[in-house]
Structure formats: C-alpha cells, structure tokens
C-alpha positions as a Markdown table, in Angstrom:
| # | Residue | x | y | z |
|---|---|---|---|---|
| 1 | Met | -28.3 | 4.8 | -25.1 |
| 2 | Pro | -26.6 | 2.4 | -27.6 |
| 3 | Phe | -25.4 | -0.9 | -26.1 |
| 4 | Pro | -21.6 | -1.2 | -26.5 |
| 5 | Pro | -20.9 | -4.1 | -28.9 |
| 6 | Val | -17.5 | -4.9 | -27.4 |
| 7 | Val | -16.9 | -5.1 | -23.6 |
| 8 | Glu | -13.7 | -6.0 | -21.8 |
| 9 | Thr | -13.5 | -7.3 | -18.3 |
| 10 | Ala | -10.5 | -8.2 | -16.2 |
| 11 | His | -9.8 | -11.5 | -18.2 |
| 12 | Leu | -12.3 | -11.5 | -21.1 |
| 13 | Thr | -13.2 | -9.7 | -24.3 |
| 14 | Leu | -17.0 | -9.9 | -25.1 |
| 15 | Arg | -17.8 | -9.3 | -28.7 |
| 16 | Pro | -20.7 | -10.0 | -31.2 |
| 17 | Pro | -20.5 | -13.3 | -33.0 |
| 18 | Thr | -19.5 | -13.6 | -36.6 |
| 19 | Val | -19.8 | -16.3 | -39.3 |
| 20 | Ser | -16.2 | -17.3 | -38.6 |
| 21 | Asp | -17.3 | -18.4 | -35.0 |
| 22 | Arg | -19.4 | -21.2 | -36.3 |
| 23 | Asp | -17.1 | -24.1 | -35.6 |
| 24 | Ala | -16.3 | -22.9 | -32.0 |
| 25 | Trp | -20.0 | -22.1 | -31.4 |
| 26 | Val | -21.1 | -25.6 | -32.6 |
| 27 | Ala | -18.4 | -27.4 | -30.6 |
| 28 | Leu | -19.4 | -25.5 | -27.4 |
| 29 | His | -23.1 | -26.3 | -27.8 |
| 30 | Arg | -22.5 | -30.0 | -28.7 |
| 31 | Asp | -20.2 | -30.9 | -25.7 |
| 32 | Pro | -22.1 | -33.1 | -23.3 |
| 33 | Arg | -19.7 | -32.3 | -20.5 |
| 34 | Thr | -21.1 | -28.8 | -20.2 |
| 35 | Tyr | -24.7 | -30.1 | -20.2 |
| 36 | Trp | -24.4 | -32.6 | -17.3 |
| 37 | His | -27.2 | -31.0 | -15.4 |
| 38 | Ala | -29.6 | -31.1 | -18.4 |
| 39 | Pro | -28.4 | -33.4 | -21.2 |
| 40 | His | -31.7 | -32.9 | -23.1 |
| 41 | Ala | -31.0 | -29.2 | -23.5 |
| 42 | Met | -27.9 | -29.8 | -25.6 |
| 43 | Ser | -28.2 | -29.0 | -29.3 |
| 44 | Pro | -29.1 | -32.4 | -30.9 |
| 45 | Thr | -27.2 | -31.7 | -34.2 |
| 46 | Asp | -24.5 | -29.5 | -35.5 |
| 47 | Asp | -27.1 | -27.8 | -37.7 |
| 48 | Asp | -29.3 | -27.0 | -34.7 |
| 49 | Ala | -26.3 | -25.4 | -32.9 |
| 50 | Ala | -25.6 | -23.4 | -36.0 |
| 51 | Glu | -29.2 | -22.2 | -36.1 |
| 52 | Phe | -28.7 | -20.9 | -32.6 |
| 53 | Leu | -25.7 | -18.9 | -33.8 |
| 54 | Glu | -27.8 | -17.5 | -36.7 |
| 55 | Ser | -30.7 | -16.5 | -34.4 |
| 56 | Thr | -28.2 | -14.8 | -32.1 |
| 57 | Gln | -26.8 | -12.8 | -35.0 |
| 58 | Lys | -30.3 | -11.8 | -36.0 |
| 59 | His | -31.0 | -10.6 | -32.5 |
| 60 | Trp | -27.9 | -8.4 | -32.7 |
| 61 | Asp | -29.0 | -7.0 | -36.1 |
| 62 | Glu | -32.5 | -6.2 | -34.9 |
| 63 | Arg | -31.8 | -5.0 | -31.3 |
| 64 | Gly | -28.2 | -3.9 | -31.2 |
| 65 | Phe | -27.2 | -6.3 | -28.4 |
| 66 | Gly | -27.3 | -10.0 | -27.7 |
| 67 | Phe | -25.1 | -12.9 | -26.7 |
| 68 | Trp | -21.4 | -12.2 | -27.0 |
| 69 | Val | -18.7 | -14.5 | -28.1 |
| 70 | Val | -16.3 | -14.7 | -25.1 |
| 71 | Glu | -12.5 | -14.5 | -25.8 |
| 72 | Asp | -9.6 | -14.9 | -23.4 |
| 73 | Arg | -8.0 | -11.5 | -23.4 |
| 74 | Ala | -4.5 | -13.0 | -23.1 |
| 75 | Thr | -4.7 | -15.6 | -25.8 |
| 76 | Arg | -7.6 | -14.3 | -27.9 |
| 77 | Asp | -9.0 | -17.9 | -27.9 |
| 78 | Val | -12.8 | -18.3 | -28.0 |
| 79 | Ile | -13.7 | -19.9 | -24.7 |
| 80 | Gly | -17.4 | -19.4 | -24.5 |
| 81 | Val | -20.7 | -17.5 | -25.1 |
| 82 | Gly | -22.6 | -15.2 | -22.8 |
| 83 | Gly | -24.7 | -12.1 | -22.5 |
| 84 | Leu | -28.3 | -11.0 | -22.8 |
| 85 | Arg | -31.3 | -11.8 | -25.0 |
| 86 | Glu | -34.6 | -10.1 | -25.0 |
| 87 | Ile | -37.5 | -12.4 | -24.1 |
| 88 | Gln | -41.1 | -11.4 | -24.6 |
| 89 | Gly | -43.8 | -14.0 | -24.3 |
| 90 | Asp | -46.9 | -14.3 | -22.2 |
| 91 | Pro | -48.6 | -11.1 | -20.9 |
| 92 | Gly | -46.3 | -9.6 | -18.3 |
| 93 | Val | -43.3 | -11.7 | -19.4 |
| 94 | His | -40.7 | -9.3 | -20.8 |
| 95 | Phe | -37.1 | -9.4 | -19.6 |
| 96 | Leu | -33.5 | -9.8 | -20.5 |
| 97 | Asn | -32.3 | -13.4 | -20.3 |
| 98 | Leu | -28.8 | -13.9 | -19.0 |
| 99 | Tyr | -27.0 | -16.8 | -20.5 |
| 100 | Tyr | -23.4 | -18.0 | -20.5 |
| 101 | Arg | -21.6 | -21.2 | -21.5 |
| 102 | Leu | -17.9 | -21.9 | -21.2 |
| 103 | Val | -15.7 | -24.5 | -22.7 |
| 104 | Phe | -15.2 | -27.4 | -20.4 |
| 105 | Asp | -11.6 | -26.7 | -19.4 |
| 106 | Arg | -12.4 | -23.1 | -18.4 |
| 107 | Leu | -15.1 | -24.0 | -15.9 |
| 108 | Gly | -14.6 | -23.3 | -12.2 |
| 109 | Gln | -12.3 | -20.3 | -12.8 |
| 110 | Gly | -14.8 | -17.5 | -11.9 |
| 111 | Leu | -15.4 | -16.5 | -15.6 |
| 112 | Gly | -19.1 | -17.1 | -15.4 |
| 113 | Lys | -19.3 | -14.5 | -12.7 |
| 114 | Glu | -17.3 | -12.1 | -14.7 |
| 115 | Ile | -19.7 | -12.5 | -17.7 |
| 116 | Ser | -22.8 | -12.2 | -15.4 |
| 117 | Arg | -21.6 | -9.1 | -13.7 |
| 118 | Ala | -20.6 | -7.4 | -16.9 |
| 119 | Ser | -24.0 | -8.3 | -18.5 |
| 120 | Ala | -26.0 | -7.0 | -15.5 |
| 121 | Ala | -24.0 | -3.8 | -15.2 |
| 122 | His | -24.3 | -2.9 | -18.9 |
| 123 | Ala | -28.0 | -3.7 | -18.9 |
| 124 | Leu | -28.5 | -1.4 | -15.9 |
| 125 | Glu | -26.8 | 1.4 | -17.8 |
| 126 | His | -28.0 | 0.9 | -21.3 |
| 127 | Leu | -31.3 | -1.1 | -21.0 |
| 128 | Pro | -32.6 | 0.0 | -17.6 |
| 129 | Asp | -36.3 | -0.5 | -18.4 |
| 130 | Leu | -36.0 | -4.3 | -18.6 |
| 131 | Pro | -35.2 | -6.6 | -15.7 |
| 132 | Val | -32.3 | -9.1 | -16.1 |
| 133 | Gln | -33.2 | -12.7 | -15.2 |
| 134 | Ala | -31.2 | -15.9 | -15.0 |
| 135 | Leu | -33.2 | -19.1 | -15.1 |
| 136 | Val | -31.2 | -21.8 | -13.3 |
| 137 | Lys | -31.9 | -25.3 | -12.2 |
| 138 | Glu | -31.2 | -25.7 | -8.5 |
| 139 | Val | -29.3 | -29.0 | -9.3 |
| 140 | Asn | -26.8 | -26.9 | -11.2 |
| 141 | Val | -25.1 | -25.7 | -8.0 |
| 142 | Pro | -22.2 | -23.9 | -9.7 |
| 143 | Ser | -24.5 | -21.7 | -11.7 |
| 144 | Val | -26.7 | -21.0 | -8.6 |
| 145 | Lys | -23.5 | -19.9 | -6.8 |
| 146 | Thr | -22.5 | -17.8 | -9.7 |
| 147 | Ala | -25.9 | -16.0 | -9.8 |
| 148 | Leu | -25.8 | -15.2 | -6.1 |
| 149 | Ala | -22.2 | -14.1 | -6.3 |
| 150 | Ser | -23.1 | -11.8 | -9.2 |
| 151 | Gly | -25.7 | -10.0 | -7.1 |
| 152 | Phe | -28.8 | -11.8 | -8.4 |
| 153 | Glu | -31.6 | -12.9 | -6.0 |
| 154 | Arg | -34.2 | -15.7 | -6.1 |
| 155 | Val | -37.7 | -14.4 | -6.8 |
| 156 | Gly | -39.6 | -17.4 | -7.9 |
| 157 | Thr | -39.7 | -20.4 | -10.3 |
| 158 | Arg | -40.7 | -21.0 | -14.0 |
| 159 | Arg | -41.1 | -24.0 | -16.1 |
| 160 | Leu | -39.3 | -23.9 | -19.5 |
| 161 | Asn | -40.6 | -25.1 | -22.8 |
| 162 | Asp | -37.9 | -27.8 | -23.1 |
| 163 | Asp | -38.3 | -29.1 | -19.5 |
| 164 | Leu | -38.9 | -32.8 | -19.1 |
| 165 | Pro | -42.3 | -33.8 | -17.6 |
| 166 | Asp | -40.8 | -34.8 | -14.3 |
| 167 | Glu | -38.1 | -32.1 | -14.2 |
| 168 | Ala | -38.2 | -29.4 | -11.5 |
| 169 | Pro | -38.8 | -25.8 | -12.7 |
| 170 | Ser | -36.0 | -23.3 | -13.0 |
| 171 | Thr | -35.4 | -20.8 | -10.3 |
| 172 | Ile | -35.7 | -17.2 | -11.4 |
| 173 | Phe | -32.8 | -15.1 | -10.3 |
| 174 | Val | -33.2 | -11.3 | -10.8 |
| 175 | Ser | -30.5 | -8.7 | -10.9 |
| 176 | Pro | -31.2 | -5.5 | -8.9 |
| 177 | Arg | -32.7 | -2.5 | -10.7 |
| 178 | Ile | -32.6 | 1.2 | -9.8 |
| 179 | Glu | -35.8 | 2.9 | -8.7 |
| 180 | Ser | -35.9 | 6.5 | -7.7 |
| 181 | Val | -37.3 | 7.3 | -4.3 |
| 182 | Thr | -40.2 | 9.8 | -4.7 |
| 183 | Ser | -40.7 | 10.6 | -1.0 |
| 184 | Ala | -38.5 | 11.1 | 1.9 |
| 185 | Phe | -37.3 | 8.1 | 3.9 |
| 186 | Asp | -38.8 | 7.7 | 7.3 |
| 187 | Asp | -36.5 | 7.7 | 10.3 |
| 188 | Ala | -36.2 | 3.9 | 10.5 |
| 189 | Thr | -35.4 | 3.5 | 6.8 |
| 190 | Arg | -32.8 | 6.3 | 6.9 |
| 191 | Glu | -31.1 | 4.6 | 9.8 |
| 192 | Gln | -30.9 | 1.4 | 7.8 |
| 193 | Val | -29.5 | 3.2 | 4.8 |
| 194 | Leu | -26.8 | 4.9 | 7.0 |
| 195 | Asp | -26.0 | 1.5 | 8.6 |
| 196 | Leu | -25.5 | 0.2 | 5.1 |
| 197 | Trp | -23.4 | 3.2 | 4.1 |
| 198 | Met | -21.2 | 2.8 | 7.2 |
| 199 | Arg | -20.5 | -0.8 | 6.3 |
| 200 | Thr | -19.5 | 0.2 | 2.8 |
| 201 | Asn | -17.2 | 2.9 | 4.2 |
| 202 | Asp | -15.5 | 0.4 | 6.5 |
| 203 | Ala | -15.1 | -2.0 | 3.6 |
| 204 | Gly | -13.4 | 0.7 | 1.6 |
| 205 | Gly | -16.1 | 0.9 | -1.1 |
| 206 | Ala | -17.5 | 4.4 | -0.7 |
| 207 | Val | -16.4 | 7.6 | -2.5 |
| 208 | Gly | -15.5 | 10.5 | -0.3 |
| 209 | Phe | -15.3 | 8.7 | 3.1 |
| 210 | Leu | -12.4 | 6.7 | 4.6 |
| 211 | Pro | -12.9 | 3.5 | 6.6 |
| 212 | Gly | -13.7 | 4.4 | 10.2 |
| 213 | Ala | -15.4 | 7.7 | 9.4 |
| 214 | Pro | -17.7 | 8.8 | 12.2 |
| 215 | Arg | -21.4 | 8.2 | 11.6 |
| 216 | Asp | -22.4 | 11.8 | 12.4 |
| 217 | Arg | -19.9 | 13.2 | 9.9 |
| 218 | Val | -21.2 | 10.8 | 7.1 |
| 219 | Glu | -24.8 | 11.8 | 7.8 |
| 220 | Glu | -23.9 | 15.5 | 7.8 |
| 221 | Ala | -22.0 | 15.2 | 4.5 |
| 222 | Leu | -24.9 | 13.4 | 2.8 |
| 223 | Arg | -27.4 | 15.9 | 4.1 |
| 224 | Gly | -25.2 | 18.7 | 2.9 |
| 225 | His | -25.4 | 17.6 | -0.7 |
| 226 | Gly | -29.1 | 18.4 | -0.7 |
| 227 | Gly | -29.7 | 15.6 | -3.2 |
| 228 | Arg | -31.9 | 12.6 | -3.2 |
| 229 | Trp | -31.5 | 9.0 | -2.3 |
| 230 | Arg | -31.8 | 6.4 | -5.0 |
| 231 | Val | -31.8 | 2.7 | -4.3 |
| 232 | Ala | -31.5 | -0.5 | -6.4 |
| 233 | Thr | -33.6 | -3.5 | -5.5 |
| 234 | Pro | -35.0 | -6.5 | -7.3 |
| 235 | Ser | -38.4 | -4.8 | -7.4 |
| 236 | Pro | -39.7 | -1.2 | -6.9 |
| 237 | Cys | -38.3 | -0.1 | -3.6 |
| 238 | Cys | -40.5 | 0.4 | -0.6 |
| 239 | Ser | -37.9 | -0.6 | 2.0 |
| 240 | Val | -34.2 | -1.3 | 2.3 |
| 241 | Pro | -33.4 | -5.0 | 2.1 |
| 242 | Glu | -30.0 | -6.4 | 3.1 |
| 243 | Arg | -28.6 | -6.4 | -0.5 |
| 244 | Thr | -29.8 | -2.9 | -1.5 |
| 245 | Arg | -27.4 | -0.8 | -3.5 |
| 246 | Val | -27.6 | 2.9 | -2.4 |
| 247 | Phe | -26.8 | 6.0 | -4.4 |
| 248 | Trp | -26.7 | 9.6 | -3.4 |
| 249 | Asp | -27.3 | 11.7 | -6.5 |
| 250 | Trp | -27.2 | 15.5 | -6.8 |
| 251 | Pro | -27.7 | 17.5 | -10.1 |
| 252 | Ser | -25.4 | 20.2 | -11.3 |
| 253 | Ser | -28.0 | 22.6 | -12.6 |
| 254 | Cys | -31.3 | 20.7 | -12.9 |
| 255 | Ala | -32.7 | 20.3 | -9.5 |
| 256 | Ala | -36.3 | 20.5 | -10.7 |
| 257 | Arg | -35.9 | 17.7 | -13.3 |
| 258 | Thr | -37.0 | 14.2 | -12.7 |
| 259 | Arg | -33.9 | 12.9 | -14.5 |
| 260 | Cys | -30.7 | 14.9 | -14.8 |
| 261 | Ser | -28.0 | 14.5 | -17.4 |
| 262 | Thr | -25.3 | 15.2 | -14.8 |
| 263 | Thr | -25.4 | 13.2 | -11.6 |
| 264 | Arg | -22.9 | 11.6 | -9.3 |
| 265 | Ser | -23.0 | 8.3 | -7.4 |
| 266 | Ala | -21.4 | 8.5 | -4.0 |
| 267 | Ser | -21.5 | 4.7 | -3.4 |
| 268 | Val | -22.4 | 1.4 | -4.7 |
| 269 | Val | -22.8 | -1.4 | -2.2 |
| 270 | Ser | -22.3 | -4.9 | -3.7 |
C-alpha cells in the first residue's frame, strides 16, 4: 500500500522535503541548542547538513517515504523534521528508524510525541513488515519520555557509528507490531485479554461497549462475532503483556482466508 506523502496531525502538517527547504533544514541541523545531549552529532558544516537533505530526498524518490518536513498547521512555518528512514545493515538489522528534530523554541510542547505517533501509526498501516525503532540516549530524558509516551518499549541497546569511544550505547525503543494469533488462547490468556478489554471500555476507548458494561456481556458479544483475536506486541506474540493492543477482527465474506480485505477493529488499547 502506498505511503501517504502528506500527513496531518492535530497541530502539524508532515510533508516531503523540497529544495526550497534547504535554509530551514540547514539551520535546524546546525543549532547546537538542540544537540545538547550529543554535540558531536550535529552537522559540522552547512554543506554537510545540506547533504543530509539531499539523501532524504533520494530516500523519498527511491522508496516513496522518508523524513518529512514538519510545518505548524496554523502558521505554515517550518518547525522541524521527522519521520521514518529504512535502515538495512548487518545481517538481521533491517528496520524503520524513527527520527525527529524540532526548532528550539518549539521543544517541550508535545510535538515530538505527535510526530512519533503519526510515524508509527502509518508504518503499521503501510509498512507492516518492518519494525519501527527509535535509538535514544538515556541521558536525553525528554526523548526517552516521548518514546514511552508514544507506545514504544525498550528492547535492548546498540552502539552507533558516530558514538564517542566512552559514550554509552543508545537504547533501542520499538513500536508494537501486529501479529495474528494462529491458535486459540488458553483460558488464562483469554482472561488477561478480557481484563484488558474491560479497562479499555471503562476508559471509553472501545467500540460497541459503554464504560461499565458487564464483563459477561462483553465476553458474549466478542464470542458472538465468531472472529479471531489479533494482538500487537513488540515481538511475535505468545502472551499478553501489559501494553498489548488487542483487536477483534471478523471478515465479511472471507472466513477461510488468512488475510481479508474487509475487517473491523473493535478496540485499540494504547
């Protein structure tokens, strides 16, 4: 499925970069105030920052997605960069790298979370075969908080090519992915899923159930659809962790198919 080139969130317009963005792009990547946690990672020259823009445009041309230029929807001002880039390196290393950078006076306004959530959501829909990772230094506390608030979870660490010799590795944060359940849940797992669904109902986040709906009615309704459970976890699912997203899908006329073109999601727990 083609990746949408332009995405709008509550406060932002995310669009592909153009040549006319060069000055704003260079200024953003040459501002030491936004590199306080890793000064050595800042582009050393204007030309180096411009080459980053060119490589981003090439990524868009070759793959049909990449880092967006971030505009304020109200003013149309360019206030940052963010999005996804495909990374393929050592054997087994193939993922979508989440990146964002905002101009200094727009930091601390929750916009990084808005970019991260939009990026992860569109990757899940349009690029589901690749995991989304954010590589963050733990010293960068605001970015760590943004990753966690965007639904990402810690799964390990990795050293980066431009790390200093005595620098700590980056923490790998991974966005949940959807995996289909191929066998029925056991009783214990089903109870966990129902517990999760009930919490979603009471928070007002489920479709078809009002807060306070009795547990037995919820279970009966879900069983009545005759569908299948699907869950989203940071890795192939074999249990139901605390931050699992749960879906109940039922096909319109393709019950025997592995993937159906018409499905419905009853709930997403965030």
